[in-house]
N, C-alpha and C positions, 0 to 999 in steps of 0.2 A: 503494499500500500503506499503512495508516496507522500511525502512528506505536506503538509500546506508552506507556502510559500515564506519567508521571513521577510518583514521590511527593515534593507537594509539602511540606514537614512546618511547623509553628508552631512557635511561640519556643518553647512549651514540649519539645514533642520536641526541638528543636535543644539544647536546655539535655542532655537527657538522653545526645543522642549526643554532647554534652562530657565526660560524666563516662566513655562509651568510650573518648573519645579520650586524654582522662588516663590511664586505665589503658594505652592501648596505648603512651602517652609514657613511662611508667615503665617499662613492659617492656623498650622500645628503648634507657631511657638506663641500663639495667640490662646490656643484652648490649652499648651500647660499651665497658662499664667491663671485662668480660670477655674480650673480642674480640682475642686475640694470636696468635704463632706458638705451636705446641704445644697449643692445645685443638683439640678437635672439634667438630664442627658440632653434633653429639647433645649436646654441654657447652650451645651456646647457646642450644638447645631449650629444655633443663631450666632454667635462666634465667632464661629468657620467664614456661614455664609456670607457675614457683613464684611469680612477681608478681604475674602473672593471676589465678591459684586465692589468691591471696593476701587479693587486693583484692576478692574473690568473685563476679568476673567470670569469664568464659567465653571459650576460645579460640575465635576465629571457624571458624581452617582445620582444626583437628584434626575431622575426620567427616567436611568436606567434600566429597562425591564421594566418598569412603573415603581423604581424604587422610590421612598416618600422622603428622603432628607438631604443633606448634604453629605453628612457626617453618616460610618456605621462607628456606631460606639456599643461596646462588649463588653457586660460586667463579669466578672469571676469564673462562672462556669462557660459564661458564653464565650465560646471561639473567635467568630469572624462573624461581619453583615448584621448586627445589632441595633434594630430600627433607634433613632433617638423618639423618647417623649415626654413622659411625666415621673418616670421613675428617677427617684432621691438617690444620690451617693451617699453612702455611707462609711463611715471610719473602716480603715484595714480593707477597702472594697480592693479590686483590681481592674482598671479598666484599660482597655485597648479601645484607641482612638485611629480609624483609619479614614485618610481624606486624600480625594485628588478633583485638578481642578485643569481647566483648557483655556489656552491662550491661542490664537489665532490657528484656531485647528487640530494644537497640540497638545496632548495630554502629560502631565504628571499625576504620579501617585505614591503615597507613602503612608508610614502607620508606628505610631508606640504606643507601648504600654509601658502604665506606672502602678505605684501603690500605694493609698492613700494611707498615712499616718491611724493610728499605731499599725506599723506593718508585721504582718508576723518574717520570720524570716526566709523561710522556704518560698513566700511567693517574693519576696525581692531576690533568692537565689534564681528562683522559676522564670521573672522580667531579666535578669542580668544575663543570664545565660540564654535566651532567647535573642537577645541584645549581638551578644558575642555571638553566637550560631547566625546569624544576617551578616555581620563582618566580615569572617569567617568567609562563606558561600560568598560575597561580594570578590573577597581579596584571592578566591579561586580562581575567576573569571580569567586575573591577568597571567597569559602567558600560557593559557588553558586550549588545548585544540576543541574539546568539547564544553557545552553547557552542562554535561553531568557532574562536571566540577564541582560544582555549589552544592548539589547532593552529597555530595561524598564527603565533604568538607565538614557541612553540615551536621551527616551524618556522626564523624567523624569526631568531632568536638561535643556531640551532645553523648552518645555512648547509649546507654542505658538509664542515665539517671532522672531522663525526661521522659511522656510520650511525645514522638513524630507524629502532628497530624498528616494523613497522606490524603487526603480526599480535596484538599486546598491546596494547589501549589501556585509557585511563580508564575509569571507570562511575559511575553513580549508587550511593548507598549509605543505608541506613536500616536497615527491619527486616529487610532481605535486606541481608548482602554484594554482591552484584551487583545493581545493579538498571537499568532506564534511565535516565538517556539513557546513549551508550558517549560516550566523547569521545577522540578519537582528538588524537595528539601529532605531528599532520603537516599540513599544509594538505590538506584535502579539499572537492570542491564539495558535501557535503551539509552545510547551514548548523545542523545539528544542535537541541536544543533550545532553546526559549525562556530567556534567563537573568532569574529572578525570584526578588521573595521565597522564603524555603524550600525553593530549591533546594539540594541537597548532593550533592558530584560527588566523586570521588576523581581527582585529577591523578597522573599518575607515567607521566612519560616514560622512557624505557630504549634507550641509547645504547649503539652499538659503536663499536671504535676501525675496524673494517673493513667491511665491508658489512652491510645491515640483516638477509637472508635468514637465517633459524629454522629450527629442526627439534628433534621433540620428541623424548628418550632411550624408548629398549625401557620404564624405570620409569613410563611414562605421565603423567608431570608435567613430568620436568628440560628446561627447553629452553635448546640450546644455538647460538651461533652456525654458520652452517655452515661461514665460513671458518678458524672457531678462536681469530678474533678477541675480548679479552676486552669485556668487557663492564659497566653500570653502571644503576642503578635505583634512582630516588628519587620518595617518593610522601608526600600529604597528602590530610586528606580536610577538605573548606574549603566553609561555609556562607555563601548570602548573605541576610543580615538585611534587617527588613523596611526599614529607611531604606539600604537600597543594598550598606553596607559589609558588607568579605569577614571572618569569623571561619574561620582554620584549628582548626579543633576538633582535632587533633592534636598543635599546638605548645603549650607550655604557655605562651610569650607571645601566642598566638592569632594569630600570623604577624607580630606587629610589625616583629623584627626584619629576617626575610625578604623582606617587601614592603618596607622602607622604600626599598633604590635604586629600585622601580619605582613604588611610589603617595608619596612623598614630601609628599604636602600631605594625606597622609588618605585615608580608606576602608579603615581595619582596625579592627576590635574588638578591641583588645590584652586581654588578662589574663584571667580567669578569668568575667568578669561579663558577657559580649559582647552579651548579649540583653536 
């Protein structure tokens, strides 16, 4: 069976995607500043929408297959696709926030997780490990032949400490939010797409404190763990540049800080002028 064609971007198109990525970064920074016990998930959604609209951009998620909000806000045992609403955040909650924006037809996509104080140390470990797995997966693209390197790196870092969700994976991104190739967060027989200049993907591991199995709720969106264990989700959009360096389009510093432990000799295009 033939693979779906991967959309390879020109340097100019990658720069356009960087603009979308920075809008997402701004929106998520505003949400980070607002997230605390006592606010509702709808409050966070309103914060993100104001930032995105204020930048002249469009939310990627709103209206996507009739999705009703700007953000996905997933709490505790919710893995991804939690619909913002009247839920009030409580002390100790694990909160995962996923955001996308469109600028001039190009998408950016990013997510983070946090634990509201007072934090269970096991939840802190879950969130920190998920973030580290994301950076390890992104770094694995540097010099890799195939995108399967991402899942191998995530799997190696996580080991058997946490469950790795397999039903939902990373993806290509560009003129659509979800494009080929799929980018699994686990070791797979499928070698994946060729890593080449102009490849842009979203790397997004999702880990749980229990088993990896999930199910979708009756709302048709919210995904929760089967065993009720807590989950975390981190994501960045990353481009492979013509010289082989990586440019994390949704990180304000281009990924320099996050990738430094993994690529100490370089390979990262930092800042606003990656191409």
